C-alpha positions as CSV (number, residue, x, y, z in Angstrom):
1,M,0.2,0.0,0.2
2,R,1.2,3.5,-1.0
3,H,0.9,6.0,1.5
4,P,3.2,8.9,3.1
5,E,3.7,9.1,6.9
6,R,0.8,11.9,7.3
7,F,-2.8,12.4,5.6
8,R,-4.3,16.2,5.2
9,P,-7.6,15.4,3.5
10,G,-9.4,18.2,2.3
11,A,-13.0,19.4,3.2
12,R,-16.2,17.5,2.2
13,A,-17.9,18.6,-0.8
14,A,-21.1,19.6,-0.8
15,L,-23.6,16.9,-2.0
16,P,-25.1,17.0,-5.6
17,A,-28.9,17.4,-5.0
18,A,-29.5,14.3,-7.2
19,L,-28.2,11.9,-4.6
20,V,-30.3,10.5,-1.9
21,A,-29.3,10.8,1.7
22,L,-29.0,7.6,3.1
23,G,-28.2,8.4,6.7
24,L,-26.2,5.1,7.6
25,A,-23.4,5.7,10.1
26,L,-21.1,3.3,11.3
27,S,-22.1,1.5,14.4
28,A,-21.0,-1.5,16.7
29,C,-19.9,-4.7,15.3
30,G,-22.3,-6.1,13.2
31,Q,-24.7,-3.5,13.2
32,G,-24.3,-2.1,9.6
33,D,-27.4,-2.3,6.8
34,G,-28.1,-6.0,6.4
35,G,-30.5,-5.8,4.1
36,S,-27.9,-4.4,1.7
37,A,-25.3,-7.2,2.1
38,A,-27.9,-9.8,1.2
39,R,-28.9,-8.1,-1.9
40,S,-27.0,-8.9,-4.8
41,E,-24.2,-7.0,-7.1
42,A,-26.3,-7.2,-9.8
43,S,-29.4,-5.1,-7.9
44,A,-26.4,-2.1,-8.7
45,P,-27.3,0.4,-11.4
46,A,-26.4,-0.1,-14.9
47,A,-22.2,0.0,-15.1
48,A,-21.7,3.3,-17.2
49,V,-18.1,2.4,-17.9
50,R,-16.6,-1.1,-17.9
51,D,-13.7,-1.8,-15.5
52,P,-13.1,1.8,-15.0
53,L,-10.1,3.9,-13.9
54,V,-10.4,6.7,-10.9
55,A,-7.9,9.7,-10.6
56,T,-8.1,12.6,-8.6
57,Y,-7.1,15.8,-9.7
58,D,-6.8,19.4,-7.1
59,G,-10.9,20.1,-6.5
60,G,-12.2,16.7,-7.8
61,L,-12.0,12.9,-9.4
62,Y,-11.8,11.7,-13.4
63,V,-13.8,8.5,-14.2
64,L,-11.5,7.3,-16.9
65,D,-12.2,4.8,-19.6
66,P,-9.4,2.0,-19.5
67,A,-9.5,1.7,-23.3
68,T,-9.3,5.3,-24.6
69,L,-8.3,6.8,-21.1
70,E,-11.0,9.5,-21.9
71,V,-12.6,11.4,-19.2
72,V,-16.2,9.4,-18.9
73,E,-17.5,11.6,-15.5
74,D,-15.7,15.1,-13.8
75,I,-17.0,15.0,-10.7
76,P,-15.4,18.3,-8.3
77,L,-14.7,17.0,-5.1
78,D,-13.2,20.1,-2.8
79,G,-10.1,19.3,-0.9
80,F,-7.3,16.8,-1.3
81,N,-8.5,13.8,-1.8
82,R,-7.4,10.0,-2.0
83,V,-8.5,6.9,-3.6
84,N,-8.6,3.0,-3.0
85,P,-9.8,0.1,-4.6
86,A,-12.8,-1.2,-2.4
87,G,-12.2,-4.3,-3.7
88,D,-15.9,-5.5,-5.4
89,G,-15.1,-4.8,-9.1
90,R,-17.1,-1.8,-9.1
91,H,-16.3,0.8,-6.0
92,V,-13.5,3.2,-5.2
93,L,-13.6,4.6,-1.8
94,V,-12.3,8.2,-1.7
95,S,-10.4,9.2,1.4
96,T,-11.8,12.8,2.3
97,A,-12.0,15.4,5.5
98,T,-15.1,12.9,7.4
99,G,-14.5,9.5,6.3
100,F,-14.4,7.2,3.1
101,R,-17.1,8.3,0.6
102,V,-17.8,5.0,-1.4
103,L,-18.0,6.4,-5.4
104,D,-19.7,4.0,-7.9
105,A,-16.5,3.9,-10.4
106,A,-18.4,1.6,-12.6
107,G,-21.8,3.9,-12.6
108,A,-19.6,6.6,-12.6
109,R,-21.1,8.5,-9.8
110,L,-19.8,9.5,-6.4
111,T,-22.6,8.3,-4.0
112,D,-23.6,9.9,-0.3
113,R,-22.4,6.7,1.3
114,E,-19.5,6.9,3.6
115,F,-18.1,5.1,6.2
116,A,-17.1,8.2,8.9
117,A,-13.5,8.0,10.0
118,P,-11.8,11.3,11.4
119,K,-8.2,11.1,9.4
120,P,-9.0,8.3,7.1
121,G,-6.1,6.3,6.0
122,H,-5.0,3.0,4.7
123,V,-7.6,0.5,2.5
124,V,-6.3,-2.7,2.5
125,H,-7.9,-5.2,0.5
126,H,-7.4,-9.0,1.6
127,A,-9.0,-12.6,2.3
128,G,-12.2,-11.2,1.0
129,K,-12.3,-8.3,3.4
130,T,-12.0,-4.6,3.0
131,V,-10.0,-3.0,5.9
132,L,-10.2,0.6,6.6
133,F,-7.8,2.7,9.1
134,S,-9.0,5.6,11.2
135,D,-5.2,7.8,12.1
136,G,-7.8,9.9,14.2
137,T,-9.3,7.4,16.3
138,G,-7.4,3.8,15.8
139,R,-10.7,2.0,14.7
140,V,-10.3,-0.4,12.3
141,T,-13.3,-1.5,10.2
142,L,-13.8,-4.6,8.2
143,F,-16.4,-5.2,5.7
144,D,-17.7,-7.7,3.0
145,P,-17.1,-4.9,-0.2
146,A,-20.0,-7.6,-2.1
147,G,-22.4,-5.9,0.3
148,L,-21.6,-2.3,-1.4
149,G,-23.6,-3.6,-4.1
150,G,-27.0,-2.9,-2.4
151,G,-27.0,0.6,-1.8
152,G,-26.5,0.4,1.4
153,L,-23.3,0.5,3.8
154,P,-22.8,-3.3,4.2
155,E,-22.4,-4.9,8.1
156,T,-19.4,-4.2,9.9
157,Q,-17.1,-5.1,12.3
158,T,-14.9,-3.3,14.1
159,H,-11.9,-3.1,16.6
160,D,-10.6,-0.1,18.6
161,S,-6.5,0.2,18.8
162,E,-5.3,1.5,22.3
163,H,-4.1,4.4,20.8
164,P,-4.9,6.4,18.0
165,H,-2.1,6.6,15.4
166,H,-1.1,6.4,11.7
167,G,-1.8,2.3,11.3
168,V,-2.7,0.0,8.9
169,A,-4.6,-3.2,9.0
170,V,-5.1,-6.2,7.4
171,A,-7.9,-9.1,7.4
172,L,-6.2,-13.0,7.2
173,S,-7.7,-15.9,5.7
174,D,-8.3,-17.8,9.2
175,G,-10.5,-14.6,10.7
176,A,-7.5,-13.2,12.3
177,L,-6.5,-9.5,11.8
178,L,-3.5,-7.8,11.8
179,T,-3.0,-4.3,12.8
180,T,-0.1,-1.8,13.9
181,L,0.4,-1.0,17.1
182,G,1.7,2.5,18.3
183,T,0.5,6.1,19.6
184,E,0.5,10.1,17.5
185,E,4.2,10.2,19.1
186,E,5.5,6.7,17.9
187,R,4.6,3.8,16.3
188,T,6.5,0.8,17.6
189,G,5.0,-3.0,16.3
190,V,2.3,-4.8,15.3
191,H,0.2,-7.7,17.0
192,V,-2.2,-10.1,15.5
193,L,-5.4,-11.1,17.2
194,D,-7.4,-14.4,16.3
195,A,-11.3,-14.5,15.1
196,D,-12.3,-13.8,18.5
197,R,-10.1,-11.0,18.9
198,E,-7.4,-12.4,21.4
199,E,-3.6,-11.5,20.9
200,I,-2.1,-14.6,19.2
201,A,1.5,-12.7,18.3
202,R,3.0,-9.8,19.0
203,S,6.7,-7.7,17.6
204,E,7.7,-4.4,18.7
205,E,10.9,-4.6,17.2
206,C,9.5,-2.5,14.5
207,P,9.7,1.3,15.0
208,G,7.8,3.6,12.8
209,V,6.2,1.3,11.4
210,H,4.5,1.7,8.2
211,G,2.8,0.4,5.2
212,E,1.8,-3.1,4.3
213,A,1.8,-5.7,1.6
214,T,0.8,-9.4,1.0
215,A,2.4,-12.3,-0.6
216,R,2.2,-15.5,-1.6
217,G,0.4,-18.1,0.8
218,G,-1.1,-15.2,3.2
219,A,2.2,-14.0,3.9
220,V,1.9,-10.3,5.2
221,V,5.0,-7.6,4.9
222,I,5.0,-4.7,7.6
223,G,7.7,-1.9,6.9
224,C,10.1,-0.6,9.4
225,E,12.2,1.9,9.9
226,D,15.2,-0.8,10.3
227,G,13.6,-3.6,7.9
228,A,10.3,-4.9,7.7
229,L,8.4,-7.6,9.7
230,I,7.1,-10.5,8.3
231,Y,4.2,-12.5,9.7
232,R,3.8,-15.8,8.2
233,D,2.3,-19.0,9.5
234,G,1.6,-18.0,13.1
235,E,5.1,-16.4,13.8
236,I,6.2,-12.9,13.5
237,T,10.0,-12.5,11.6
238,K,12.4,-9.5,11.9
239,V,14.1,-8.7,8.7
240,K,17.0,-6.2,9.2
241,A,18.1,-3.7,7.1
242,P,21.9,-3.7,6.0
243,D,21.7,-0.3,7.2
244,G,20.9,1.0,10.5
245,Y,18.8,3.1,9.3
246,G,17.0,1.2,6.3
247,R,13.3,2.4,6.4
248,I,10.8,0.4,3.9
249,G,7.8,2.1,4.1
250,N,5.8,1.4,1.1
251,Q,5.4,-1.9,-0.6
252,A,3.8,-4.0,-3.5
253,G,3.0,-7.7,-3.4
254,H,1.8,-10.3,-5.3
255,E,-0.7,-13.1,-5.0
256,E,1.7,-15.3,-7.0
257,S,5.1,-14.2,-5.7
258,P,6.7,-14.6,-2.1
259,I,8.6,-11.9,-2.6
260,V,7.4,-8.3,-1.8
261,L,8.8,-5.1,-3.1
262,G,9.4,-2.2,-1.0
263,D,11.1,1.4,-1.1
264,Y,14.2,2.0,1.0
265,K,15.5,5.2,2.7
266,T,18.6,5.6,4.5
267,D,18.8,9.6,5.7
268,P,16.9,10.1,8.5
269,D,17.6,13.9,8.4
270,A,16.7,14.6,5.1
271,E,13.7,16.7,3.7
272,L,13.2,14.6,1.5
273,E,15.5,11.7,0.3
274,R,15.1,10.7,-3.6
275,P,16.4,7.1,-3.2
276,E,17.5,5.2,-5.7
277,R,17.7,1.7,-4.1
278,V,14.5,-0.4,-3.7
279,S,14.1,-3.6,-1.4
280,L,13.1,-7.2,-2.2
281,I,11.9,-8.9,1.1
282,D,11.4,-12.8,0.7
283,T,8.7,-14.0,2.7
284,R,10.0,-17.5,2.3
285,T,14.0,-16.8,4.1
286,G,13.3,-13.6,5.5
287,G,16.1,-12.7,3.2
288,L,16.6,-8.9,2.1
289,E,18.0,-7.6,-1.6
290,L,18.4,-4.2,-2.8
291,V,18.4,-3.4,-6.3
292,D,20.1,-0.2,-7.5
293,L,17.9,1.1,-10.5
294,G,19.8,4.1,-11.4
295,T,17.2,6.6,-10.9
296,S,14.7,8.2,-8.0
297,Y,11.1,6.9,-7.5
298,T,8.4,8.1,-5.2
299,F,5.9,6.4,-3.0
300,R,3.4,6.2,-6.1
301,S,6.2,4.5,-8.3
302,L,5.7,1.0,-6.7
303,A,3.7,-2.0,-8.5
304,R,3.8,-5.5,-9.9
305,G,3.3,-6.8,-12.8
306,P,0.6,-9.9,-14.5
307,H,3.3,-12.7,-13.5
308,G,4.5,-10.8,-10.2
309,E,7.4,-8.7,-12.1
310,A,8.4,-6.1,-9.7
311,L,7.7,-2.8,-11.2
312,V,9.1,1.0,-10.6
313,L,8.3,4.0,-12.3
314,G,11.2,5.9,-12.4
315,T,12.2,9.9,-12.6
316,D,14.0,8.9,-15.7
317,G,10.5,8.7,-17.2
318,A,10.9,4.7,-17.7
319,L,9.2,1.8,-16.2
320,H,11.9,-0.3,-14.5
321,V,11.0,-3.9,-14.8
322,I,12.4,-6.1,-12.0
323,D,12.5,-10.2,-11.9
324,P,12.2,-10.4,-8.3
325,E,13.5,-13.3,-8.0
326,R,16.9,-12.9,-9.5
327,A,16.8,-9.2,-7.8
328,E,17.7,-7.5,-11.5
329,V,16.3,-4.9,-13.8
330,T,15.7,-7.1,-17.1
331,R,14.3,-4.2,-19.2
332,K,13.3,-0.3,-19.0
333,V,10.1,0.7,-21.1
334,E,10.3,4.6,-21.7
335,I,7.1,6.2,-21.3
336,M,7.9,9.9,-20.7
337,G,10.2,12.8,-20.2
338,A,12.2,12.9,-16.7
339,W,10.6,14.8,-13.9
340,R,11.5,15.7,-10.5
341,E,9.6,14.8,-7.1
342,P,7.7,17.8,-5.5
343,L,9.1,18.5,-1.8
344,E,5.3,18.6,-0.6
345,W,3.9,15.1,-0.6
346,Q,0.2,16.4,-2.2
347,R,1.7,17.6,-5.3
348,P,0.9,16.1,-8.1
349,R,3.4,13.5,-9.3
350,P,3.4,10.4,-11.9
351,A,1.2,7.3,-10.5
352,I,1.2,3.9,-11.7
353,F,-1.8,1.5,-11.4
354,V,-1.6,-2.0,-12.7
355,R,-4.5,-4.4,-14.0
356,D,-4.1,-7.6,-15.6
357,H,-1.3,-7.2,-18.2
358,T,-1.9,-3.0,-18.5
359,A,0.1,-0.7,-16.2
360,Y,-1.9,2.8,-16.3
361,V,0.6,5.5,-15.8
362,T,-0.1,9.5,-15.3
363,D,2.4,12.1,-16.3
364,P,0.7,15.2,-14.5
365,G,3.8,17.5,-15.6
366,G,2.4,16.8,-18.9
367,G,-1.5,16.1,-18.5
368,M,-1.3,13.2,-20.0
369,V,-2.2,9.3,-19.1
370,Y,-0.8,6.5,-20.5
371,A,-1.9,2.5,-20.9
372,V,1.2,0.4,-21.0
373,D,1.8,-3.4,-22.1
374,V,3.7,-4.6,-19.4
375,E,5.2,-7.3,-21.4
376,S,5.4,-5.8,-24.8
377,G,6.1,-2.3,-23.6
378,E,3.8,-1.0,-26.3
379,V,2.2,2.3,-25.6
380,K,-1.8,0.6,-26.4
381,A,-3.6,4.3,-25.1
382,K,-2.8,7.6,-24.3
383,A,-4.8,10.8,-23.8
384,R,-4.7,14.4,-22.3
385,T,-6.5,15.3,-18.7
386,P,-8.1,18.5,-18.3
387,R,-5.8,19.3,-15.2
388,P,-2.9,17.7,-13.8
389,A,-4.2,14.0,-12.5
390,N,-2.5,13.0,-9.0
391,E,-3.8,9.8,-7.4
392,L,-4.8,6.6,-9.7
393,T,-6.6,3.7,-9.3
394,G,-9.2,1.4,-10.5
395,A,-12.4,-0.9,-9.6
């Protein structure tokens, strides 16, 4: 998951008059709209666009057609907003100032449904569940995303962290929950709670814990300022970085690969470090290898290809394809001109989102969006956006 250290969403925009206020608020575990979960996805409105893409810009959202990359719908929404797949193939969750707002991406419309959350943070879909983390309260909310198709909010389960903090949580296939430990001042590690929410594993050997990714066999990798933690088969393993300060904060995993791609920073005092090495964490062995790209990248640069290839969008304008088993760059795909990461993390910079065999890449400096075949390197489509795109995701 790709998130910087802090979250500053903008104010929530006024709702369009045509939307009906549903008035559904989050409550205690299992107290959501039970009827909506029972209704099928077929009850949702007909799709305006199949397999939509969603890009943010300063003041709104673009719903894009994945074949042509043309704007299907321009949705005004004030403030700095973030987007993540909801996990059901149709909806996207938009992080606003007040919570996680439900965007019907396939229907190209922003609903007024919202999971209330002060300082909404990470969104993680795994093992059939979507998990939301509220940085402002430390509350973890779990739900089956299929329930979004009924027109209301699905039933939810919740877990309250001991302290509010910038955290993340992952649902596991056996009903357990992995979630971070920390306070507003310090983050130290993770613990795992079983289906009854009793603690079964804990590690506080992870200063500055941040970010997550899942790998083959249900392994979970969590980033630290001195390496990473791996949770696999009921045990937590510490992965030490080769440097005293070797921060891994953003990762990308693939269900067919046991190796997780991560960033790698070594200067704790930098105003903005522009790293040129990425990390590869092997969840089988606990090993960590570094790959030198010869160019820098940002937290929106990491992705995985259809066969588990590690993909990094460099500031040289190229997509760097890495064989994770060999820890080698196998080829580069030139997409755009060189660019430089802005000092403020909210400012637009190129982003990558991969679905099936296609990498979708934004170039806010040039005002473009590209669709690139990962295996052939062919640019299949390109289009100009009315305003520079920032974040990019898809349903």
